PyMOL Python script that loads the backbone (N, CA, C, O; Angstrom):
from pymol import cmd

cmd.read_pdbstr("""\
ATOM      1  N   UNK A   1     100.928  -5.125 -41.026  1.00  0.00           N
ATOM      2  CA  UNK A   1     100.974  -3.269 -41.696  1.00  0.00           C
ATOM      3  C   UNK A   1     100.346  -3.692 -42.935  1.00  0.00           C
ATOM      4  O   UNK A   1      99.287  -3.116 -43.186  1.00  0.00           O
ATOM      5  N   UNK A   2     100.731  -4.530 -43.739  1.00  0.00           N
ATOM      6  CA  UNK A   2     100.174  -3.886 -44.810  1.00  0.00           C
ATOM      7  C   UNK A   2      98.242  -4.119 -44.536  1.00  0.00           C
ATOM      8  O   UNK A   2      97.204  -3.556 -44.886  1.00  0.00           O
ATOM      9  N   UNK A   3      98.581  -5.085 -43.857  1.00  0.00           N
ATOM     10  CA  UNK A   3      96.374  -5.394 -43.919  1.00  0.00           C
ATOM     11  C   UNK A   3      96.017  -3.751 -43.158  1.00  0.00           C
ATOM     12  O   UNK A   3      94.947  -3.183 -43.374  1.00  0.00           O
ATOM     13  N   UNK A   4      97.009  -3.210 -42.347  1.00  0.00           N
ATOM     14  CA  UNK A   4      95.763  -2.165 -41.574  1.00  0.00           C
ATOM     15  C   UNK A   4      95.672  -1.005 -42.934  1.00  0.00           C
ATOM     16  O   UNK A   4      94.647  -0.427 -43.296  1.00  0.00           O
ATOM     17  N   UNK A   5      97.359  -0.840 -43.677  1.00  0.00           N
ATOM     18  CA  UNK A   5      97.006   0.325 -44.464  1.00  0.00           C
ATOM     19  C   UNK A   5      95.802  -0.381 -45.678  1.00  0.00           C
ATOM     20  O   UNK A   5      95.235   0.445 -46.393  1.00  0.00           O
ATOM     21  N   UNK A   6      95.498  -1.669 -45.848  1.00  0.00           N
ATOM     22  CA  UNK A   6      94.647  -1.971 -46.748  1.00  0.00           C
ATOM     23  C   UNK A   6      93.357  -1.576 -46.187  1.00  0.00           C
ATOM     24  O   UNK A   6      92.681  -0.848 -46.914  1.00  0.00           O
ATOM     25  N   UNK A   7      92.903  -1.876 -45.133  1.00  0.00           N
ATOM     26  CA  UNK A   7      91.680  -0.976 -44.420  1.00  0.00           C
ATOM     27  C   UNK A   7      91.738   0.111 -44.036  1.00  0.00           C
ATOM     28  O   UNK A   7      90.596   0.540 -43.874  1.00  0.00           O
ATOM     29  N   UNK A   8      92.660   0.994 -43.733  1.00  0.00           N
ATOM     30  CA  UNK A   8      92.640   2.672 -43.578  1.00  0.00           C
ATOM     31  C   UNK A   8      92.444   2.874 -44.898  1.00  0.00           C
ATOM     32  O   UNK A   8      91.671   3.813 -45.086  1.00  0.00           O
ATOM     33  N   UNK A   9      92.905   2.276 -46.054  1.00  0.00           N
ATOM     34  CA  UNK A   9      92.420   3.282 -47.497  1.00  0.00           C
ATOM     35  C   UNK A   9      91.265   2.823 -48.098  1.00  0.00           C
ATOM     36  O   UNK A   9      90.643   3.619 -48.802  1.00  0.00           O
ATOM     37  N   UNK A  10      90.766   1.451 -47.932  1.00  0.00           N
ATOM     38  CA  UNK A  10      89.393   1.084 -48.097  1.00  0.00           C
ATOM     39  C   UNK A  10      88.296   1.912 -46.970  1.00  0.00           C
ATOM     40  O   UNK A  10      87.432   2.518 -47.605  1.00  0.00           O
ATOM     41  N   UNK A  11      88.165   2.050 -45.598  1.00  0.00           N
ATOM     42  CA  UNK A  11      87.539   2.844 -45.028  1.00  0.00           C
ATOM     43  C   UNK A  11      87.699   4.164 -45.705  1.00  0.00           C
ATOM     44  O   UNK A  11      86.700   4.879 -45.636  1.00  0.00           O
ATOM     45  N   UNK A  12      88.787   4.681 -46.383  1.00  0.00           N
ATOM     46  CA  UNK A  12      88.844   6.022 -46.505  1.00  0.00           C
ATOM     47  C   UNK A  12      87.957   6.241 -48.380  1.00  0.00           C
ATOM     48  O   UNK A  12      87.515   7.273 -48.885  1.00  0.00           O
ATOM     49  N   UNK A  13      87.986   5.177 -48.808  1.00  0.00           N
ATOM     50  CA  UNK A  13      87.929   5.213 -49.944  1.00  0.00           C
ATOM     51  C   UNK A  13      86.221   5.345 -49.903  1.00  0.00           C
ATOM     52  O   UNK A  13      85.700   6.278 -50.515  1.00  0.00           O
ATOM     53  N   UNK A  14      85.287   4.258 -49.069  1.00  0.00           N
ATOM     54  CA  UNK A  14      84.272   3.921 -48.829  1.00  0.00           C
ATOM     55  C   UNK A  14      83.241   5.192 -48.290  1.00  0.00           C
ATOM     56  O   UNK A  14      82.016   5.311 -48.297  1.00  0.00           O
ATOM     57  N   UNK A  15      84.609   6.277 -47.716  1.00  0.00           N
ATOM     58  CA  UNK A  15      84.060   7.443 -47.244  1.00  0.00           C
ATOM     59  C   UNK A  15      83.330   8.681 -48.073  1.00  0.00           C
ATOM     60  O   UNK A  15      82.532   9.609 -47.945  1.00  0.00           O
ATOM     61  N   UNK A  16      84.267   7.948 -49.100  1.00  0.00           N
ATOM     62  CA  UNK A  16      84.801   9.254 -50.150  1.00  0.00           C
ATOM     63  C   UNK A  16      83.510   8.772 -51.118  1.00  0.00           C
ATOM     64  O   UNK A  16      82.795   9.751 -51.330  1.00  0.00           O
ATOM     65  N   UNK A  17      83.281   8.223 -51.412  1.00  0.00           N
ATOM     66  CA  UNK A  17      82.284   7.094 -52.559  1.00  0.00           C
ATOM     67  C   UNK A  17      80.932   7.101 -51.675  1.00  0.00           C
ATOM     68  O   UNK A  17      80.034   6.555 -52.315  1.00  0.00           O
ATOM     69  N   UNK A  18      80.458   7.595 -50.272  1.00  0.00           N
ATOM     70  CA  UNK A  18      79.251   7.927 -49.424  1.00  0.00           C
ATOM     71  C   UNK A  18      79.378   9.562 -49.050  1.00  0.00           C
ATOM     72  O   UNK A  18      78.789  10.114 -48.121  1.00  0.00           O
ATOM     73  N   UNK A  19      79.864   9.898 -49.558  1.00  0.00           N
ATOM     74  CA  UNK A  19      79.704  11.488 -48.906  1.00  0.00           C
ATOM     75  C   UNK A  19      78.391  12.442 -48.768  1.00  0.00           C
ATOM     76  O   UNK A  19      78.407  13.566 -48.266  1.00  0.00           O
ATOM     77  N   UNK A  20      77.321  11.823 -49.277  1.00  0.00           N
ATOM     78  CA  UNK A  20      76.219  12.501 -49.006  1.00  0.00           C
ATOM     79  C   UNK A  20      75.826  11.900 -48.449  1.00  0.00           C
ATOM     80  O   UNK A  20      74.642  12.155 -48.229  1.00  0.00           O
ATOM     81  N   UNK A  21      76.493  10.411 -47.624  1.00  0.00           N
ATOM     82  CA  UNK A  21      75.256   9.977 -46.731  1.00  0.00           C
ATOM     83  C   UNK A  21      76.210  10.248 -45.312  1.00  0.00           C
ATOM     84  O   UNK A  21      75.473  10.506 -44.361  1.00  0.00           O
ATOM     85  N   UNK A  22      77.260  10.248 -45.054  1.00  0.00           N
ATOM     86  CA  UNK A  22      77.845  10.632 -44.176  1.00  0.00           C
ATOM     87  C   UNK A  22      78.332  11.810 -43.581  1.00  0.00           C
ATOM     88  O   UNK A  22      78.864  11.914 -42.476  1.00  0.00           O
ATOM     89  N   UNK A  23      78.007  13.059 -44.762  1.00  0.00           N
ATOM     90  CA  UNK A  23      77.813  14.616 -44.510  1.00  0.00           C
ATOM     91  C   UNK A  23      79.681  14.672 -43.921  1.00  0.00           C
ATOM     92  O   UNK A  23      80.006  15.157 -42.838  1.00  0.00           O
ATOM     93  N   UNK A  24      80.678  14.058 -44.932  1.00  0.00           N
ATOM     94  CA  UNK A  24      81.746  14.378 -44.546  1.00  0.00           C
ATOM     95  C   UNK A  24      82.438  14.768 -45.810  1.00  0.00           C
ATOM     96  O   UNK A  24      82.450  14.002 -46.773  1.00  0.00           O
ATOM     97  N   UNK A  25      83.394  16.713 -45.849  1.00  0.00           N
ATOM     98  CA  UNK A  25      83.666  15.946 -47.732  1.00  0.00           C
ATOM     99  C   UNK A  25      84.694  15.583 -47.583  1.00  0.00           C
ATOM    100  O   UNK A  25      85.258  15.540 -46.490  1.00  0.00           O
ATOM    101  N   UNK A  26      85.399  15.073 -49.164  1.00  0.00           N
ATOM    102  CA  UNK A  26      86.210  14.696 -49.950  1.00  0.00           C
ATOM    103  C   UNK A  26      87.155  14.655 -49.257  1.00  0.00           C
ATOM    104  O   UNK A  26      87.604  13.796 -48.497  1.00  0.00           O
ATOM    105  N   UNK A  27      87.597  16.070 -49.666  1.00  0.00           N
ATOM    106  CA  UNK A  27      88.722  16.683 -49.661  1.00  0.00           C
ATOM    107  C   UNK A  27      89.079  16.402 -48.103  1.00  0.00           C
ATOM    108  O   UNK A  27      90.307  16.359 -48.037  1.00  0.00           O
ATOM    109  N   UNK A  28      88.451  16.172 -46.698  1.00  0.00           N
ATOM    110  CA  UNK A  28      89.009  16.159 -45.687  1.00  0.00           C
ATOM    111  C   UNK A  28      88.901  14.376 -45.459  1.00  0.00           C
ATOM    112  O   UNK A  28      89.732  13.820 -44.741  1.00  0.00           O
ATOM    113  N   UNK A  29      88.018  13.740 -46.010  1.00  0.00           N
ATOM    114  CA  UNK A  29      88.332  12.476 -45.911  1.00  0.00           C
ATOM    115  C   UNK A  29      90.326  12.154 -46.860  1.00  0.00           C
ATOM    116  O   UNK A  29      91.480  11.796 -46.620  1.00  0.00           O
ATOM    117  N   UNK A  30      89.561  12.553 -47.764  1.00  0.00           N
ATOM    118  CA  UNK A  30      91.048  12.211 -48.711  1.00  0.00           C
ATOM    119  C   UNK A  30      92.837  12.825 -48.116  1.00  0.00           C
ATOM    120  O   UNK A  30      93.981  12.556 -48.482  1.00  0.00           O
ATOM    121  N   UNK A  31      92.220  13.779 -47.005  1.00  0.00           N
ATOM    122  CA  UNK A  31      93.658  13.868 -46.200  1.00  0.00           C
ATOM    123  C   UNK A  31      94.088  12.959 -44.995  1.00  0.00           C
ATOM    124  O   UNK A  31      95.219  12.491 -44.858  1.00  0.00           O
ATOM    125  N   UNK A  32      92.897  12.750 -44.031  1.00  0.00           N
ATOM    126  CA  UNK A  32      93.153  12.165 -43.104  1.00  0.00           C
ATOM    127  C   UNK A  32      93.438  10.341 -43.506  1.00  0.00           C
ATOM    128  O   UNK A  32      94.246   9.647 -42.888  1.00  0.00           O
ATOM    129  N   UNK A  33      92.818   9.984 -44.328  1.00  0.00           N
ATOM    130  CA  UNK A  33      92.778   8.909 -44.774  1.00  0.00           C
ATOM    131  C   UNK A  33      94.528   9.258 -45.139  1.00  0.00           C
ATOM    132  O   UNK A  33      95.265   9.108 -44.164  1.00  0.00           O
ATOM    133  N   UNK A  34      95.132   9.649 -46.298  1.00  0.00           N
ATOM    134  CA  UNK A  34      96.351   9.543 -46.338  1.00  0.00           C
ATOM    135  C   UNK A  34      96.970   9.960 -45.394  1.00  0.00           C
ATOM    136  O   UNK A  34      98.152   9.977 -45.738  1.00  0.00           O
ATOM    137  N   UNK A  35      96.842  10.389 -44.173  1.00  0.00           N
ATOM    138  CA  UNK A  35      97.585  11.333 -43.295  1.00  0.00           C
ATOM    139  C   UNK A  35      98.070   9.351 -42.152  1.00  0.00           C
ATOM    140  O   UNK A  35      99.032   8.780 -41.637  1.00  0.00           O
ATOM    141  N   UNK A  36      96.706   9.179 -42.370  1.00  0.00           N
ATOM    142  CA  UNK A  36      96.649   8.055 -40.999  1.00  0.00           C
ATOM    143  C   UNK A  36      97.675   6.451 -41.730  1.00  0.00           C
ATOM    144  O   UNK A  36      98.241   5.541 -41.124  1.00  0.00           O
ATOM    145  N   UNK A  37      97.519   6.737 -43.298  1.00  0.00           N
ATOM    146  CA  UNK A  37      98.220   5.406 -44.054  1.00  0.00           C
ATOM    147  C   UNK A  37      99.856   5.934 -43.958  1.00  0.00           C
ATOM    148  O   UNK A  37     100.674   5.027 -43.805  1.00  0.00           O
ATOM    149  N   UNK A  38     100.406   7.386 -44.040  1.00  0.00           N
ATOM    150  CA  UNK A  38     101.317   7.660 -43.701  1.00  0.00           C
ATOM    151  C   UNK A  38     101.938   7.153 -42.539  1.00  0.00           C
ATOM    152  O   UNK A  38     103.030   6.606 -42.382  1.00  0.00           O
ATOM    153  N   UNK A  39     100.878   7.489 -41.626  1.00  0.00           N
ATOM    154  CA  UNK A  39     101.429   7.255 -39.551  1.00  0.00           C
ATOM    155  C   UNK A  39     101.705   5.794 -39.577  1.00  0.00           C
ATOM    156  O   UNK A  39     102.622   5.420 -38.845  1.00  0.00           O
ATOM    157  N   UNK A  40     100.846   4.558 -40.550  1.00  0.00           N
ATOM    158  CA  UNK A  40     100.883   3.362 -40.296  1.00  0.00           C
ATOM    159  C   UNK A  40     102.014   2.846 -40.435  1.00  0.00           C
ATOM    160  O   UNK A  40     102.430   2.024 -39.619  1.00  0.00           O
ATOM    161  N   UNK A  41     102.808   3.281 -41.628  1.00  0.00           N
ATOM    162  CA  UNK A  41     103.732   2.776 -42.453  1.00  0.00           C
ATOM    163  C   UNK A  41     105.081   3.170 -41.792  1.00  0.00           C
ATOM    164  O   UNK A  41     105.853   2.246 -41.541  1.00  0.00           O
ATOM    165  N   UNK A  42     105.453   4.445 -41.481  1.00  0.00           N
ATOM    166  CA  UNK A  42     106.378   5.062 -40.677  1.00  0.00           C
ATOM    167  C   UNK A  42     106.060   4.408 -39.310  1.00  0.00           C
ATOM    168  O   UNK A  42     106.802   3.472 -39.015  1.00  0.00           O
ATOM    169  N   UNK A  43     105.352   4.645 -38.662  1.00  0.00           N
ATOM    170  CA  UNK A  43     105.194   3.764 -37.250  1.00  0.00           C
ATOM    171  C   UNK A  43     105.582   1.887 -37.222  1.00  0.00           C
ATOM    172  O   UNK A  43     105.927   1.455 -36.122  1.00  0.00           O
ATOM    173  N   UNK A  44     105.534   1.176 -38.046  1.00  0.00           N
ATOM    174  CA  UNK A  44     105.735   0.118 -38.462  1.00  0.00           C
ATOM    175  C   UNK A  44     106.618  -0.618 -39.595  1.00  0.00           C
ATOM    176  O   UNK A  44     106.568  -1.757 -40.060  1.00  0.00           O
ATOM    177  N   UNK A  45     107.309   0.308 -39.807  1.00  0.00           N
ATOM    178  CA  UNK A  45     108.732   0.072 -40.302  1.00  0.00           C
ATOM    179  C   UNK A  45     110.049   0.074 -39.581  1.00  0.00           C
ATOM    180  O   UNK A  45     110.449   0.892 -38.753  1.00  0.00           O
ATOM    181  N   UNK A  46     110.593  -0.899 -40.008  1.00  0.00           N
ATOM    182  CA  UNK A  46     112.226  -0.437 -39.360  1.00  0.00           C
ATOM    183  C   UNK A  46     112.686   0.059 -40.093  1.00  0.00           C
ATOM    184  O   UNK A  46     113.794   0.211 -39.578  1.00  0.00           O
ATOM    185  N   UNK A  47     112.769   0.738 -41.518  1.00  0.00           N
ATOM    186  CA  UNK A  47     114.226   1.718 -41.618  1.00  0.00           C
ATOM    187  C   UNK A  47     112.990   2.896 -41.615  1.00  0.00           C
ATOM    188  O   UNK A  47     111.990   2.715 -42.310  1.00  0.00           O
ATOM    189  N   UNK A  48     113.164   4.297 -40.651  1.00  0.00           N
ATOM    190  CA  UNK A  48     112.376   5.041 -40.717  1.00  0.00           C
ATOM    191  C   UNK A  48     112.974   6.300 -41.257  1.00  0.00           C
ATOM    192  O   UNK A  48     112.296   7.302 -41.488  1.00  0.00           O
ATOM    193  N   UNK A  49     114.388   6.213 -41.471  1.00  0.00           N
ATOM    194  CA  UNK A  49     115.127   7.394 -42.306  1.00  0.00           C
ATOM    195  C   UNK A  49     114.757   7.118 -43.431  1.00  0.00           C
ATOM    196  O   UNK A  49     114.397   8.078 -44.112  1.00  0.00           O
ATOM    197  N   UNK A  50     114.709   5.999 -43.939  1.00  0.00           N
ATOM    198  CA  UNK A  50     114.124   5.790 -45.631  1.00  0.00           C
ATOM    199  C   UNK A  50     112.432   6.583 -45.995  1.00  0.00           C
ATOM    200  O   UNK A  50     112.161   7.584 -46.659  1.00  0.00           O
ATOM    201  N   UNK A  51     111.544   5.618 -45.227  1.00  0.00           N
ATOM    202  CA  UNK A  51     110.458   6.466 -45.174  1.00  0.00           C
ATOM    203  C   UNK A  51     110.310   7.679 -44.522  1.00  0.00           C
ATOM    204  O   UNK A  51     109.253   7.556 -43.903  1.00  0.00           O
ATOM    205  N   UNK A  52     110.794   8.850 -44.294  1.00  0.00           N
ATOM    206  CA  UNK A  52     111.044  10.381 -44.089  1.00  0.00           C
ATOM    207  C   UNK A  52     111.631  10.482 -45.469  1.00  0.00           C
ATOM    208  O   UNK A  52     110.844  11.116 -46.172  1.00  0.00           O
ATOM    209  N   UNK A  53     112.672  10.122 -46.122  1.00  0.00           N
ATOM    210  CA  UNK A  53     112.786  10.504 -47.094  1.00  0.00           C
ATOM    211  C   UNK A  53     111.775  10.096 -48.040  1.00  0.00           C
ATOM    212  O   UNK A  53     111.488  10.947 -48.881  1.00  0.00           O
ATOM    213  N   UNK A  54     111.317   9.259 -48.083  1.00  0.00           N
ATOM    214  CA  UNK A  54     110.227   9.031 -49.047  1.00  0.00           C
ATOM    215  C   UNK A  54     108.909  10.247 -49.047  1.00  0.00           C
ATOM    216  O   UNK A  54     108.523  10.995 -49.946  1.00  0.00           O
ATOM    217  N   UNK A  55     108.457  10.070 -47.685  1.00  0.00           N
ATOM    218  CA  UNK A  55     107.414  11.343 -47.564  1.00  0.00           C
ATOM    219  C   UNK A  55     107.883  12.690 -48.360  1.00  0.00           C
ATOM    220  O   UNK A  55     107.373  13.281 -49.312  1.00  0.00           O
ATOM    221  N   UNK A  56     109.256  12.978 -47.462  1.00  0.00           N
ATOM    222  CA  UNK A  56     109.672  14.342 -47.983  1.00  0.00           C
ATOM    223  C   UNK A  56     109.834  14.259 -49.452  1.00  0.00           C
ATOM    224  O   UNK A  56     110.225  15.294 -49.990  1.00  0.00           O
ATOM    225  N   UNK A  57     109.700  13.645 -49.903  1.00  0.00           N
ATOM    226  CA  UNK A  57     109.708  13.660 -51.922  1.00  0.00           C
ATOM    227  C   UNK A  57     108.850  13.925 -52.031  1.00  0.00           C
ATOM    228  O   UNK A  57     108.749  15.064 -52.488  1.00  0.00           O
ATOM    229  N   UNK A  58     107.497  13.168 -51.734  1.00  0.00           N
ATOM    230  CA  UNK A  58     106.222  12.491 -51.922  1.00  0.00           C
ATOM    231  C   UNK A  58     105.321  14.611 -51.405  1.00  0.00           C
ATOM    232  O   UNK A  58     104.291  15.187 -51.755  1.00  0.00           O
ATOM    233  N   UNK A  59     106.127  14.865 -50.770  1.00  0.00           N
ATOM    234  CA  UNK A  59     105.778  16.681 -50.168  1.00  0.00           C
ATOM    235  C   UNK A  59     106.484  16.969 -51.268  1.00  0.00           C
ATOM    236  O   UNK A  59     105.530  16.902 -52.043  1.00  0.00           O
ATOM    237  N   UNK A  60     107.129  17.159 -51.758  1.00  0.00           N
ATOM    238  CA  UNK A  60     108.193  18.055 -52.520  1.00  0.00           C
ATOM    239  C   UNK A  60     107.556  18.308 -54.128  1.00  0.00           C
ATOM    240  O   UNK A  60     107.493  19.347 -54.786  1.00  0.00           O
ATOM    241  N   UNK A  61     107.202  17.172 -54.395  1.00  0.00           N
ATOM    242  CA  UNK A  61     106.182  16.491 -56.010  1.00  0.00           C
ATOM    243  C   UNK A  61     104.850  17.569 -55.633  1.00  0.00           C
ATOM    244  O   UNK A  61     104.763  18.679 -56.157  1.00  0.00           O
ATOM    245  N   UNK A  62     103.964  17.101 -54.756  1.00  0.00           N
ATOM    246  CA  UNK A  62     102.922  17.538 -54.763  1.00  0.00           C
ATOM    247  C   UNK A  62     102.847  19.378 -54.357  1.00  0.00           C
ATOM    248  O   UNK A  62     101.977  20.125 -54.802  1.00  0.00           O
ATOM    249  N   UNK A  63     103.749  19.720 -53.615  1.00  0.00           N
ATOM    250  CA  UNK A  63     103.631  21.325 -53.370  1.00  0.00           C
ATOM    251  C   UNK A  63     104.369  21.868 -54.470  1.00  0.00           C
ATOM    252  O   UNK A  63     104.544  23.068 -54.260  1.00  0.00           O
ATOM    253  N   UNK A  64     104.917  21.471 -55.638  1.00  0.00           N
ATOM    254  CA  UNK A  64     105.812  21.670 -56.425  1.00  0.00           C
ATOM    255  C   UNK A  64     104.746  21.965 -57.807  1.00  0.00           C
ATOM    256  O   UNK A  64     105.043  22.599 -58.819  1.00  0.00           O
ATOM    257  N   UNK A  65     103.559  21.360 -57.525  1.00  0.00           N
ATOM    258  CA  UNK A  65     102.333  20.823 -58.536  1.00  0.00           C
ATOM    259  C   UNK A  65     101.363  21.857 -58.275  1.00  0.00           C
ATOM    260  O   UNK A  65     100.846  22.453 -59.220  1.00  0.00           O
ATOM    261  N   UNK A  66     101.020  22.168 -56.878  1.00  0.00           N
ATOM    262  CA  UNK A  66     100.404  22.949 -56.495  1.00  0.00           C
ATOM    263  C   UNK A  66     101.135  24.199 -56.736  1.00  0.00           C
ATOM    264  O   UNK A  66     100.622  24.793 -57.684  1.00  0.00           O
ATOM    265  N   UNK A  67     102.062  24.775 -56.276  1.00  0.00           N
ATOM    266  CA  UNK A  67     102.351  25.672 -56.724  1.00  0.00           C
ATOM    267  C   UNK A  67     102.491  26.516 -58.236  1.00  0.00           C
ATOM    268  O   UNK A  67     102.171  27.635 -58.636  1.00  0.00           O
ATOM    269  N   UNK A  68     103.099  25.416 -58.768  1.00  0.00           N
ATOM    270  CA  UNK A  68     102.732  25.683 -60.360  1.00  0.00           C
ATOM    271  C   UNK A  68     101.117  26.001 -60.767  1.00  0.00           C
ATOM    272  O   UNK A  68     100.834  26.520 -61.846  1.00  0.00           O
ATOM    273  N   UNK A  69     100.506  25.774 -60.167  1.00  0.00           N
ATOM    274  CA  UNK A  69      98.951  25.868 -59.965  1.00  0.00           C
ATOM    275  C   UNK A  69      98.363  26.943 -60.325  1.00  0.00           C
ATOM    276  O   UNK A  69      97.644  27.443 -61.190  1.00  0.00           O
ATOM    277  N   UNK A  70      99.299  27.265 -58.696  1.00  0.00           N
ATOM    278  CA  UNK A  70      98.370  28.115 -57.859  1.00  0.00           C
ATOM    279  C   UNK A  70      98.441  29.649 -59.045  1.00  0.00           C
ATOM    280  O   UNK A  70      97.507  30.388 -59.354  1.00  0.00           O
ATOM    281  N   UNK A  71      99.853  29.715 -59.475  1.00  0.00           N
ATOM    282  CA  UNK A  71     100.674  30.794 -60.445  1.00  0.00           C
ATOM    283  C   UNK A  71      99.650  31.039 -61.706  1.00  0.00           C
ATOM    284  O   UNK A  71      99.037  32.013 -62.144  1.00  0.00           O
ATOM    285  N   UNK A  72      99.831  29.109 -62.207  1.00  0.00           N
ATOM    286  CA  UNK A  72      98.517  29.674 -63.521  1.00  0.00           C
ATOM    287  C   UNK A  72      97.265  29.783 -63.340  1.00  0.00           C
ATOM    288  O   UNK A  72      96.569  29.831 -64.354  1.00  0.00           O
ATOM    289  N   UNK A  73      96.699  29.844 -62.196  1.00  0.00           N
ATOM    290  CA  UNK A  73      95.479  29.923 -62.244  1.00  0.00           C
ATOM    291  C   UNK A  73      95.523  31.697 -62.031  1.00  0.00           C
ATOM    292  O   UNK A  73      95.025  32.588 -62.719  1.00  0.00           O
ATOM    293  N   UNK A  74      96.162  31.738 -61.051  1.00  0.00           N
ATOM    294  CA  UNK A  74      96.047  33.898 -61.115  1.00  0.00           C
ATOM    295  C   UNK A  74      96.709  34.060 -62.082  1.00  0.00           C
ATOM    296  O   UNK A  74      97.679  34.414 -61.413  1.00  0.00           O
ATOM    297  N   UNK A  75      97.098  34.127 -63.155  1.00  0.00           N
ATOM    298  CA  UNK A  75      97.092  34.578 -64.153  1.00  0.00           C
ATOM    299  C   UNK A  75      95.914  34.315 -65.111  1.00  0.00           C
ATOM    300  O   UNK A  75      95.330  35.161 -65.787  1.00  0.00           O
ATOM    301  N   UNK A  76      95.732  33.334 -65.066  1.00  0.00           N
ATOM    302  CA  UNK A  76      94.458  33.180 -65.859  1.00  0.00           C
ATOM    303  C   UNK A  76      93.258  33.749 -65.282  1.00  0.00           C
ATOM    304  O   UNK A  76      92.228  33.802 -65.955  1.00  0.00           O
ATOM    305  N   UNK A  77      93.316  34.288 -63.789  1.00  0.00           N
ATOM    306  CA  UNK A  77      91.749  35.202 -63.102  1.00  0.00           C
ATOM    307  C   UNK A  77      92.441  36.837 -63.544  1.00  0.00           C
ATOM    308  O   UNK A  77      91.635  37.760 -63.664  1.00  0.00           O
ATOM    309  N   UNK A  78      93.435  37.021 -63.694  1.00  0.00           N
ATOM    310  CA  UNK A  78      94.389  38.077 -64.258  1.00  0.00           C
ATOM    311  C   UNK A  78      93.693  38.453 -65.589  1.00  0.00           C
ATOM    312  O   UNK A  78      93.442  39.657 -65.639  1.00  0.00           O
ATOM    313  N   UNK A  79      93.343  37.803 -66.599  1.00  0.00           N
ATOM    314  CA  UNK A  79      93.304  38.128 -67.714  1.00  0.00           C
ATOM    315  C   UNK A  79      91.169  37.853 -67.963  1.00  0.00           C
ATOM    316  O   UNK A  79      90.289  38.587 -68.411  1.00  0.00           O
ATOM    317  N   UNK A  80      91.169  36.520 -67.418  1.00  0.00           N
ATOM    318  CA  UNK A  80      89.084  36.748 -67.460  1.00  0.00           C
ATOM    319  C   UNK A  80      88.844  38.491 -66.431  1.00  0.00           C
ATOM    320  O   UNK A  80      87.823  39.142 -66.651  1.00  0.00           O
ATOM    321  N   UNK A  81      89.910  39.020 -65.383  1.00  0.00           N
ATOM    322  CA  UNK A  81      89.077  39.784 -65.006  1.00  0.00           C
ATOM    323  C   UNK A  81      89.576  41.551 -65.544  1.00  0.00           C
ATOM    324  O   UNK A  81      89.398  42.598 -64.920  1.00  0.00           O
ATOM    325  N   UNK A  82      90.078  41.393 -66.587  1.00  0.00           N
ATOM    326  CA  UNK A  82      90.824  42.412 -67.630  1.00  0.00           C
ATOM    327  C   UNK A  82      90.279  42.174 -68.886  1.00  0.00           C
ATOM    328  O   UNK A  82      90.943  42.588 -69.836  1.00  0.00           O
ATOM    329  N   UNK A  83      88.760  41.352 -69.225  1.00  0.00           N
ATOM    330  CA  UNK A  83      88.855  40.969 -70.504  1.00  0.00           C
ATOM    331  C   UNK A  83      89.324  40.736 -71.542  1.00  0.00           C
ATOM    332  O   UNK A  83      88.672  40.796 -72.584  1.00  0.00           O
ATOM    333  N   UNK A  84      90.831  40.350 -71.469  1.00  0.00           N
ATOM    334  CA  UNK A  84      91.691  39.932 -72.600  1.00  0.00           C
ATOM    335  C   UNK A  84      90.943  38.932 -73.639  1.00  0.00           C
ATOM    336  O   UNK A  84      90.753  39.464 -74.732  1.00  0.00           O
ATOM    337  N   UNK A  85      90.589  37.914 -73.554  1.00  0.00           N
ATOM    338  CA  UNK A  85      90.346  37.287 -74.523  1.00  0.00           C
ATOM    339  C   UNK A  85      89.052  37.525 -74.944  1.00  0.00           C
ATOM    340  O   UNK A  85      88.725  36.631 -75.724  1.00  0.00           O
ATOM    341  N   UNK A  86      87.853  38.624 -74.713  1.00  0.00           N
ATOM    342  CA  UNK A  86      86.575  38.490 -75.412  1.00  0.00           C
ATOM    343  C   UNK A  86      86.558  39.787 -76.628  1.00  0.00           C
ATOM    344  O   UNK A  86      85.589  39.920 -77.376  1.00  0.00           O
TER     345      UNK A  86
END
""", "prot")
cmd.dss("prot")
cmd.show_as("cartoon", "prot")
cmd.util.cbc("prot")
cmd.orient("prot")
């Protein structure tokens, strides 16, 4: 399983590094690489409940950061739109 995960990671990293040559967006490559790594991890592990809890924990952390950034960027855009700082 570790070899497969490392292979997926290296291929994904190479795809991100050579974005211009292969014409695939870095974001799409990173998302596909992450999904494939989690998929291999959950398919080849014995304790699927532990992996499920770990995945939910990581997704919770990521979503809380994204919601915070979405709110912060909205405030910054509103301030910029009304020329408050000029």
